[in-house]
N, C-alpha and C positions, 0 to 999 in steps of 0.2 A: 503494500501500499504506500512504501514510500516514493514520493512524488519526485525528488531530487537525485542526483547523482553523486553517489556516495564513495569514501574510497575503498569499502567493502564489496560495493557491488558494479562498479564501473565497467570490469572486464565483460561480465554478462550482459550490461546494456549496451557497450559499445558492439559486442557479438550481435546483437539483435538489429543495432543500426546498419552494420554491413549486410546483413541477410536481407534487410528491410531495403538497401538500396538509399538510404538517408544522406542526406549530404552533412559531411562532417567537417567542412571548412571552417566554422566557428560553432562549437560547442558552448551551449550555456547550462547553468543550473550545478556546476559540479560545486560540491560542498566542501570547505574547509574547516579547520579547526578552531574553536573560540577559547582553547583553554588561557592559564593564566600565562602573563609576559616572562615568565622565568621558565617555561617549558618550551624552550626555543627549538632545542634538539626533536622534539615531538612533532611541531610544525615541521620541521625540515623532514623527517620520515614520511610525514603524509604528503609532502610534496614528491617525495621520492616515487611514492605509488602513483602519482598522476605522470610523472616523468616515464613510467613506464608506457603509458598510452602516448605518450608522443612519440616514443620509440617503436611501437607497434602499430598505431594508426596515424602515424604523419608528423615529422616535426614541423612541417609549415603550419600546420592547423593553429588554430587560438583558442585557447582553451579560458574559459573565465569561471572564475569561483565566485559565488555567490556568498558574500560576505556580510551579514547585518541585515536585520528585517526590523525596519525603523527605530534605530537604536539612539540613545542620545548623542549630543556632540562628544561629550567626555569619555563615552565608550570608544567612537572613533579615533579619539586621541589616545586611548589606552590600548588599542590595538594596532599600533603604527607598527609595531616591531614585529607583528606576527606578517601583517602585510607587507613588509620589506621582505620576508623570507619569502614569501609567494613569488613577488616580483622578480627577486633574484633568481627563483627557479623558473622564469620564463613564463609566468602564467598574468591574466589579466583578472581586474577583480571587477565585480560588480556588486551595487547597493542597493536597496530600496530604503526610502525614506525621505524628509521633508529638507526646505533649504536651508534649516537650521543647522545641516552638516556641511554646508559648502564650505565655510571658513576654516572647518578643522580638516576636511578632506578632499578637497577640489583637486588636491595635486596628485593625489594617490588612487583615488576610481578612474577606471576607465569607461565604464556602463553605469549609467544610476538611472533608476526608476523612481521618477519624481512624483511625490503625490500632490497634486496638483491639477490645474484645468489645462486642457489643451488648447485655451484660445491664449494661455499666459504667454507669450512669445518671450518676455525677458525673463522669465524664470527658465525657459529653454537655453536661451541666448547664454547665460551666465556659466552653464555646464560647457556648451559646445565651444565658447571661447577657450575653456581649459582643454580641449581636444577629447573630449568624452563624447561617447554616444549617450543619447538620453530620452527616453520614453515618459510616457505619464501614468497616472493612475487613480484610483478611488473618487474621481470628480468627472464624470460617475464611474460607479463599478459597472460591471456588464451586464446587470438585470433588467434595465429599463424596456419595456415590450415596446419600442418606439423605434422601427426600422430608419427612419428619416432621420432622426436624432443621433441614433448611433452610427450611421453612415457618415454625419457630419462631423461628429467628433473624432472618428477613426480616419476620416479620408481629410478632406480641403481644410479644415480647420487646424489640425495638427500637422499638416503637412506646411501651409502657409506661418505657422508659429515656430518653424524651425526645429521640429522635432524630429529627431534621426531614424528613430524606430517605432513599433507599436508592440506594448507589451503589457496588457491588463490581463486580468483573471482570464483562464481558459474555460474548458469543458470539463462536465462530470466532476466537479469538485463539490461533494455530498450526494444525499440519496436523491431516488427519483421524486419522491415526494417533497415538493418544495415546502410544506407545512412542518416537516420532521427536523427541520435545520434553520439554525440560524444565518445561514450563508447562501440564502436564496440569489441574493444580488451579485454573486460571484458566479453563477451558473450559465454560460454561455451556449451549452450544447450539452447533449447528454451521449457517453459514449456505449456501445454494446457490442456482442460480440461479432456482429456482420457489418457493423460501419456507425453511423451517426445519426444520432436523431436531434435534427435543427431545431432552432428558435427564432422568433422573429426578429429578435436582435442579431443573431449571427448571419440572416441572411443582409441587413442590415450592414455589418460588419463586412462582407463579403465584397458587397457593392464599394463600400469606401477604398478596400486594398485596391479595386481595379481603377478607382479615380486616383488614387496615386500612382500607379503604374501608367495609365496614361500622361499625366502631368510629367512624371520623369521621362516619360519617353519624349515628350513635345520638349523638354529644357535640355535633352542631349541632343535633339536636333536642331534646335536654337544653337546651341554651341558651335555646333558644325557649320551652321549657315553664317553664323557670325565671323568666323574665320575665313570666311573666302574674300576674295579681291573684287567680286562682281557687288556692285552700289545695291542691287534690287534683292540679290540673295542675302547680303547682311542685313536688308532691313526687315524682310520676312522672319529674320529670326530675331531680330531685336522687339518686332509686333507680337511675337509670341511669348517673349519673356515680360512683355506689359502686361499681357493677359492677365498675370497672376501676381506682377509687381503691383499692380494697381487695388489691389482689393487688401481688404481687411478680414480677420476670419467671420469677424460676427455678419458680413455682406454678402455671405456666400449662398447661391441657391447652386445645390451638388448636380442635379440633372441638366440645368441650361450651360452650368460651366462646363461639365464633361463634353457637352456637343460643341462647344467653343473650342475647347481643347483639341477635340477630335478634327475639327476643322483646321486647326493649325498644323496640327499631325500631317495631314491630307497635304495641306498646300506646301508644307516645307518638304516632303517627299518628292513630290512634283520638282520643287525650285532645286533641289540636289539632286535629281535625277536616280533617285533610289525606287 
């Protein structure tokens, strides 16, 4: 039932990854040790266990240790010796928590799950300025059965705000009976032996990810067009970029905006001869 990748189960988990054909270029959810600062050797032994993964599943992969779930700033400061051991062993560190942790840990965390709203561009920017990947959670959790709202939160809103990834709660956390648990707001979909039982909010999330994909493709084509020596081609690229640059997260109509993005993609492909 343990949902994380632990030092004692990682070999079995990675064997399952290989059989299922799962991409292992970046692995998240590895769990580190939270022991006291004077037990550095134990931290190192734990790292060596993960070093086995690098030797057997690829030295070029990026491995992320989840180290802390909404801790206090004082706890982050106390854990710095532990984190330095992991960093020296070649692992990246991820954390979930509030912006209160920024001043104590912005220099040591590579990936931050930020408790905040997706439209808070300033909150995202403070972490990306430090070179960290940043996602948001808790505002809202994944439970609201409003697919249009879910689509905006996980799509254009967080994209325009500068978040670099999406990582809120996922599926089948808790029982099928929503009234039997206090974690109903954290259920996106329900896993079963033959696949997935989805929800309205899951469908909104899927549309949101498509919005991000279309936008990313448009901006990549825009960058290619902007590098052209031809004025009309450069202009087409800049017009595409302007589509998103002039928007604020609160002003987005996802359906109409996606159609405009697709229009620019089609135009850029024609202009670039693709």
